[in-house]
C-alpha positions in Angstrom: -4.8 3.4 26.1 -3.0 6.0 28.1 -0.2 4.7 30.3 2.4 7.1 31.5 5.1 5.3 29.5 4.8 2.8 26.7 7.2 0.8 24.5 6.6 -0.1 20.9 8.5 -2.7 19.0 8.6 -2.7 15.2 10.2 -5.3 12.9 12.5 -4.7 10.0 11.9 -6.3 6.6 13.5 -8.2 3.7 12.1 -8.6 0.2 11.5 -12.2 -0.9 10.5 -11.8 -4.5 9.2 -9.2 -7.0 11.6 -6.4 -6.5 11.5 -3.4 -8.9 8.4 -4.9 -10.6 6.3 -3.9 -7.5 6.7 -0.3 -8.6 4.4 -0.9 -11.5 0.6 -1.1 -11.0 -0.8 -4.4 -9.8 2.5 -6.2 -9.7 2.9 -8.4 -6.6 5.8 -8.7 -4.2 6.5 -11.1 -1.4 8.0 -9.3 1.7 8.7 -10.6 5.1 9.2 -9.0 8.5 12.4 -10.0 10.3 13.4 -10.3 14.0 15.5 -7.2 14.2 13.6 -4.2 15.6 13.2 -0.5 16.0 12.0 0.4 19.5 10.1 3.5 20.4 9.4 4.7 24.0 6.8 7.3 24.5 6.0 8.9 27.9 4.2 11.8 29.5 6.4 14.8 30.0 6.1 18.4 31.0 7.6 19.5 27.7 7.7 18.0 24.2 11.1 16.3 23.4 12.5 13.8 21.0 15.6 11.5 21.3 17.0 9.8 18.2 19.5 7.6 20.0 21.2 6.1 16.9 22.2 9.5 15.7 23.1 10.7 19.2 20.5 13.4 18.8 19.0 14.0 22.2 16.6 16.4 23.8 15.4 17.9 20.6 12.5 20.2 21.6 9.5 20.3 19.3 6.1 21.9 19.0 3.0 21.2 16.9 1.6 24.3 15.3 -0.3 25.1 12.2 -0.8 21.4 11.6 2.9 20.7 11.5 5.6 19.5 13.9 8.4 21.9 14.1 11.6 20.3 15.4 14.3 22.5 16.9 17.0 20.8 15.0 18.6 21.4 11.6 19.9 17.8 11.2 18.5 16.4 7.9 18.3 12.9 9.4 15.2 14.0 11.4 13.1 14.4 8.3 11.3 11.0 8.4 10.6 11.3 12.1 9.3 14.8 11.7 6.9 13.8 8.9 5.7 10.8 10.9 5.0 12.9 14.0 3.2 15.5 11.9 1.0 12.8 10.3 0.1 11.0 13.6 -0.7 14.3 15.4 -2.7 15.6 12.5 -4.8 12.4 12.4 -5.4 12.5 16.2 -6.5 16.1 15.9 -9.0 15.2 13.2 -10.4 12.5 15.5 -10.5 15.1 18.3 -8.4 13.0 20.6 -6.6 15.0 23.3 -2.8 15.0 23.0 -0.7 16.1 26.0 3.1 16.8 26.0 5.3 13.8 25.5 8.8 12.6 25.2 9.6 10.2 22.3 12.8 8.1 22.1 13.7 5.9 19.1 16.3 3.3 18.9 17.1 1.0 16.0 18.9 -2.3 15.9 18.3 -2.7 12.1 21.8 -1.6 11.3 25.0 -3.1 12.7 26.6 -1.6 15.8 29.4 -0.3 13.5 26.8 1.6 11.5 26.7 -0.9 8.6 23.4 -0.7 6.8 21.9 -4.2 6.1 19.0 -3.0 4.0 16.3 -4.0 6.6 14.2 -0.9 5.9 15.3 1.4 8.7 13.6 4.6 7.6 10.3 2.8 7.0 10.5 1.0 10.4 11.3 4.2 12.1 8.4 6.0 10.5 6.1 3.1 11.5 7.4 3.1 15.1 6.7 6.8 15.5 3.1 6.5 14.1 2.5 3.3 16.2 3.8 4.9 19.4 1.8 8.1 19.1 -1.5 6.4 18.1 -1.2 3.7 20.8 -0.5 6.4 23.4 -3.4 8.7 22.6 -6.1 6.6 20.9 -8.7 5.1 23.3 -8.6 1.8 21.3 -5.6 -0.1 19.9 -5.0 1.2 16.4 -5.4 -1.3 13.6 -2.3 -2.4 11.6 -4.0 -1.1 8.5 -4.2 2.5 9.9 -0.6 2.4 11.1 0.4 1.2 7.6 -1.6 3.9 5.8 -0.4 6.8 7.9 3.2 5.6 7.9 3.0 5.2 4.1 1.6 8.7 3.7 4.4 10.2 5.9 7.1 8.2 4.1 5.9 9.0 0.5 5.4 12.7 1.3 9.0 12.8 2.6 10.7 10.6 0.1 8.5 11.1 -2.9 8.7 7.4 -4.0 8.8 3.9 -2.8 6.4 0.9 -2.8 5.4 0.9 0.8 6.3 -2.8 1.1 8.7 -2.1 3.9 6.1 -0.1 5.8 3.6 -3.0 5.3 6.0 -5.6 6.7 6.8 -3.3 9.7 3.0 -2.7 10.3 1.7 -6.3 9.8 4.6 -8.6 10.4 4.9 -12.2 8.9 5.0 -12.8 5.1 2.8 -10.6 2.9 1.6 -10.9 -0.7 1.7 -7.2 -1.4 1.0 -4.8 -4.3 1.9 -1.2 -4.0 -0.5 1.8 -3.6 1.7 3.5 -6.3 3.6 6.5 -4.9 2.3 8.9 -7.6 -1.3 7.9 -6.8 -0.8 8.4 -3.1 0.9 11.8 -3.5 -2.0 13.0 -5.7 -4.6 11.5 -3.4 -2.9 13.3 -0.5 -2.9 16.6 -2.3 -6.6 16.2 -3.2 -7.9 14.9 0.2 -9.3 17.4 2.7 -8.1 15.3 5.6 -6.0 12.3 6.5 -9.1 10.6 7.8 -10.7 11.0 4.4 -7.6 9.6 2.7 -7.4 6.5 5.1 -11.1 5.8 4.3 -10.6 6.1 0.5 -10.2 3.0 -1.7 -6.4 2.7 -2.3 -7.1 1.3 -5.7 -3.7 -0.2 -6.5 -2.9 -1.5 -3.0 -3.5 -5.0 -1.8 -2.1 -7.0 1.1 -2.6 -10.6 2.1 -0.8 -12.5 4.9 0.7 -15.8 3.6 2.9 -18.5 5.1 6.0 -20.5 4.1 5.9 -24.2 3.5 6.7 -25.7 6.9 9.8 -27.6 5.9 11.6 -24.5 4.5 14.6 -22.9 6.2 15.4 -19.3 5.4 19.0 -18.1 5.3 20.1 -14.5 5.0 23.6 -13.5 3.9 25.1 -10.1 3.8 27.6 -9.4 1.0 29.2 -6.4 2.8 28.2 -3.5 0.5 25.2 -1.3 1.3 23.3 -0.4 -1.9 21.5 2.8 -2.7 18.0 1.6 -3.4 16.9 4.9 -4.9 19.8 5.0 -7.3 19.3 1.4 -8.5 15.5 2.0 -8.9 16.1 5.1 -11.0 18.5 3.2 -13.2 16.1 0.3 -13.8 13.1 2.6 -14.4 15.3 4.4 -17.0 15.1 1.2 -19.0 11.3 1.7 -19.3 12.1 4.8 -21.4 15.2 3.7 -23.3 14.1 0.1 -24.0 10.4 -0.5 -23.3 10.3 -4.0 -24.7 13.2 -5.2 -22.4 11.4 -3.6 -19.5 8.1 -5.2 -20.4 9.9 -8.6 -20.8 11.3 -8.2 -17.2 7.9 -7.3 -15.8 6.4 -10.4 -17.4 9.2 -12.7 -16.2 9.1 -11.3 -12.7 5.3 -11.7 -12.6 5.5 -15.4 -13.6 8.3 -16.0 -11.0 6.3 -14.3 -8.2 3.2 -16.3 -9.1 5.2 -19.5 -8.6 6.6 -18.3 -5.3 3.1 -17.4 -4.1 1.6 -20.7 -5.3 4.4 -22.6 -3.7 3.6 -20.9 -0.4 -0.1 -21.3 -0.7 0.0 -25.0 -1.7 2.8 -25.8 0.7 4.8 -26.9 -2.5 8.5 -26.5 -1.9 9.5 -27.3 -5.5 7.4 -24.6 -6.9 8.6 -22.1 -4.4 12.3 -22.9 -5.2 11.6 -22.7 -8.9 10.0 -19.3 -8.5 13.0 -18.0 -6.5 15.4 -19.2 -9.2 13.2 -17.6 -12.0 13.0 -14.3 -10.1 16.8 -14.3 -9.6 17.2 -14.8 -13.4 14.7 -12.0 -14.2 16.5 -9.6 -11.9 20.0 -10.5 -13.3 18.7 -10.0 -16.8 17.1 -6.6 -16.2 20.3 -5.6 -14.4 22.4 -6.5 -17.5 19.9 -4.8 -19.8 20.0 -1.6 -17.7 23.8 -1.9 -17.2 23.4 -2.1 -13.4 25.0 -4.7 -11.3 22.0 -6.0 -9.4 23.7 -9.4 -8.9 27.2 -8.5 -7.8 29.9 -11.2 -7.9 29.4 -12.0 -4.2 25.6 -12.2 -4.6 26.2 -14.6 -7.5 28.3 -16.8 -5.2 25.6 -16.6 -2.5 22.9 -17.8 -4.9 25.0 -20.4 -6.6 26.0 -21.9 -3.3 22.3 -22.1 -2.3 21.6 -24.1 -5.4 24.6 -26.3 -4.8 23.1 -27.3 -1.5 19.8 -28.1 -3.0 17.9 -24.8 -2.4 17.5 -21.5 -4.2 18.8 -18.0 -3.5 18.4 -14.5 -4.9 19.3 -10.9 -4.1 16.9 -9.4 -1.6 15.7 -5.9 -2.3 17.4 -3.7 -4.9 20.5 -5.8 -5.1 23.8 -4.1 -5.9 25.3 -5.6 -2.6 23.2 -5.7 0.5 21.5 -9.0 1.4 20.7 -12.2 -0.4 18.1 -14.6 0.7 18.1 -18.4 0.3 15.4 -21.1 0.9 16.7 -24.5 1.9 15.1 -27.9 2.2 16.5 -28.8 5.7 18.2 -27.5 8.8 21.3 -29.5 7.7 21.4 -27.9 4.3 20.9 -24.4 5.8 23.8 -24.9 8.2 26.1 -26.3 5.5 25.2 -23.3 3.3 26.0 -20.7 6.0 29.3 -22.4 6.6 30.1 -22.2 2.8 29.0 -18.6 2.7 31.4 -17.7 5.5 34.3 -19.3 3.6 33.3 -17.3 0.6 33.4 -14.0 2.6 29.6 -13.7 3.0 28.3 -12.9 6.4 25.3 -15.1 7.5 22.9 -12.9 9.5 21.1 -14.4 12.4 17.7 -13.3 11.1 14.4 -15.1 11.0 10.9 -14.2 9.8 9.0 -12.4 12.6 5.2 -13.1 12.8 4.1 -9.8 14.4 4.0 -6.2 13.2 4.2 -3.0 15.3 3.0 -3.7 18.8 3.2 -2.5 22.4 5.9 -4.6 24.1 7.6 -5.0 27.5 10.0 -2.3 28.5 13.3 -2.1 26.8 16.1 -0.1 28.2 16.9 2.8 26.0 
């Protein structure tokens, strides 16, 4: 698809239901892509260079040798991009596609201008944007969403060591997804044993599944930011600790979460709003309980307010993602209820975010000034 310059647009994500549980085999999670984006621009160049505009890191030279991208930068924030570039170039080399020198520029609008992190999955979306840009530029056919998802997941898990890949899936496919994770340990092991990335992408990812789903048409989604970025990794580690210290409480959480997510999924599939709202309330309760059991504030006081207000206005709300601050998500029965809720949120010190579900995953788009 070689054009001299190309722009790629990749959506961020928010978790809808099934957080934490998704890290266990065969547990389902509902995730949605949102209309804030990471943009990648890739163009022919006489020398290889990388620009990470959000970090004000420009003109980083790089080379690909011995199956690895070497960046001439010591900044630790380049790790995800370096891994994604390495993965994409290794895959292209295996397919024997010619790669010529290029300049890659990445810009994210997933965090606030002031640098506030909203928890929209920026490292995953950045990894996805790098893979999508390089594959779209040098493959003769448009790469499938599944391939972008697999390669970005590999790059992400190899760099980070853990994660469910749900954020990468949302960035690759867009829309709402019923997702179960490949299981990071399985993927790391499969990566170690595979002779090539091609072999690994063709393998059966036994634990992983991914199905597009849609919201009941009358539902209005509201997203509120409670003003405190949370460390997902730290919260995940604390919740997983419960599996060791109190296995029965952890098992009870998994079972409650599973029941709640089933209701959410059935509500979506059957266009049944009552069932969807009940599932959201049940999942909120499961998360709050496991937080108390693990002595972790998943539902902070402001998130409690966010959810309570959603229920007061006839809908349902819950923390989105790991909790501990970050975003909450609410599903409301009407536009009027949604508007009333957002007004009440503002009065309570919760910032409504102008975010909506986005139907498309990573794709080539019209030019965007970088």
